[in-house]
Structure formats: C-alpha cells, structure tokens
N, C-alpha and C positions, 0 to 999 in steps of 0.2 A: 504493499500498499505506500509505504514511504517512497518507493521508487517512482510509483505512477504519479503521486503529487509532486516530486520534483521534476519530472518529465513535463508536466502541466503547468509548472510555474506556481505550484502551492496555491490551488484555487481556494484552499480552506484557510488561508492566512490574510488578513488585512481586506478583506472584501465585503464580509458582513459579520453582523454579530449573531452568534450561535447559541441557540437553547438546545442542550443535549438530553436526550431522554431515553432512559433505560429501565429495565424491570420486567416484570412477568406478564401482569395484568393491567390494563387501562392505559399503555404506552400510546396506543393510536387515540384514545379520547382526549389524553392530556396532550398530544401533538395537535390534533385537531382544533381544539378549544383555544391553545395557546395561539397557534397560526391564525386563527380567525379573529382573536381579539386584536392581535398586531395590525391586521389587515384592516379592521374596522378603525384602528387609531390613524390610519393615513399611510402607514409604512407599505413598502413593497416586500413581501414575505414568500419565502420559499420553504416549501415542506417536503421532507423526505420521509417515506414510511417504509415500512416493511413487516409483513409481505405485503402484496397487492391481493385485492378481491377478486375483482372482475377484468382488470386491464392494467397490463405492465406500466402504462404510463402513469397510472395513479402514483405511484413511487415519486413522482417529480412534479409537484404543483406549484403553481406561482400566483399568489393571491386567489386560492381556492380552484383555479383552472388547471387542468392537466396540460403539460407541456404538448406540444404540437408532434405529430408523427414524424414529419420532416426534421424538425429539431433533434428529436430522438435518433433518427437514423444517420445524421450529419455528425452527433456527437459519438454515436456508436462506432462510425467510420473511422472518427479520429482516434479514439481510444484502442480499437482493434489494430489499425495500422502501428499504434506505438507499441503495443503488446507483442505484435508478431516480429517488427524492426529489432527491438530491444531485447526480444526473448525475455521478456518478464514472466515470472512465475506467479501467476495471480489466481484466484479464485472467483467464481460468480460474484459473491457479495462486494468483493474489492472492485469489480468492474462497475458494479450498479452503484455504489458509492462515489466512484471517482465520476461517473457519468451527472450523477446529481450535482456534485459540487461545481463540475464545470457549467452545467446547464445555469445553476444560481449565480454563478460569476457572470455569465453573458447577460442574464436579465438585470444585473446590478441591483441584487436584493439587499435591503436593509438588514433584515433578520433572516435566518434559517432554522426552522426547527428540524433538528436532525435526530431521528429515531433510530436506535441502534438494533442491528437484526438479531444479534444473538451474543446473550452476555453483556460484556461493557469493556474489561480490560483488555482483551484481545480483538475486539469488535473492530471493523475496518473503519468505523466512524471515529474510533478513539485516538485517530489520528490528529484530531482538533484538539487544540489547547488554549491555555491563557495567553493573550488576552483576547483572543475570538471567541471563545466560550465565556458567556457571561454568565450562565447558571447552568448547572447540571440538576438532573431531576431522575429521581429512582422511584417509581412507583412501586405497587405491592410485590413481593418476592414469593415465588411458588415453587414448586417442582417440576422445572421444564428443561429441556434439553440437558438431561441428566448424564447422556452419554459423554457430554462435552465439559458441562461445567460442574459436574461433581454429583454425589448422590445424597446430599444433605443440604438443608437450608442454609447452614452455614457457610458451606463451599459455594452455593449458587449465589448468595448474597456477597461474598467477597469478590467473586467474578464481576457481579454487577456493578460492585462500588468501585470497579476500575475506572468509571467515568468521574469519579470525584477528582477535583484538581486544586492544587494550591492556588490561593488567592479568588477562588471561584465559589460563589454560593451554592449550597444544595439543597434542593426541596426533596423531602422523602414523603412517601404516601403510605 
C-alpha cells in the first residue's frame, strides 16, 4: 500500500481531512451519517465504504453521489498500469483503497470519511495518519474475521484499535 501511495504522490496526504472509521458493527451507519452531516454543512465530502451492497461504485461517493463509471474505469486503468509496470505485490482491497484516494483527490474533497475493510492496524486504509486524519472512530466490536483478527474480543479489539493515532481524537462506540 505504501508503494502505491508513493507512486501516486501520496493522495492520502495534504489533500483532505480524514475521518477514519473502524469496528465490527455500525461502520456503514457512522460513515453515512458523518458524510451526510459534512455535506449538509457545505463541504465537499468523499466517502469510502466497504463492502459495497449492490454496485462497486458505491465504495466511492462524493457528496452522496457515486463516482461515474468513466471516472472509475479511467482511475482503474491508471492503477492497473502502475501495478503491472512496477510489479507491485498488492491485494484487492489495497487497489480499491488507492482508487478511492485518487478519486477523492481528483474531486478536491474537503473531507473524506474512510471506512476500514478489515481490522484496522493492518488495513490498507491505515496508511493515513496525522495530521490528515482528524478523528478516528471505532464502532462496536464483535467476533468477526476471526481467521485474520484472532479468536477473542481482546485480540479483535487490539487489531481494530490500530486506527488510533497519536495527536488524533478517537471516538468509541
């Protein structure tokens, strides 16, 4: 993920303020409500969610609207070309995350609500840090992704707490 960010000029840095959302239950609701509130306040807001429900473009919203198919295809072409030319060893969610960060930079978003895909500490979205991340949020924790995060609430909570950053307020659900 760091290689992708470096290649694309660190789209997660100095472009927008980030609200980072992790947890087991409620991430989508927190992300949606936060993005809507900021949009209603007059800011340009990107929202990155995972997973999508009915359409892949749902993952990349600007002011409540899905990115266009043309924009997604163009950005995918850029990312796939870079991955192939540089032989980057990346996973699906890393590609999806960089797509979102590039799209939000292109739209010159003021804020981005960035939802973790899995966990927190090792999640591709955790490439974002202070001062760009202005608040980290952890919703309720439950027994999920135990094959990756561990088989106890303590181990799962520890992984998800990886979104907590020095000098950044954290809101817990």
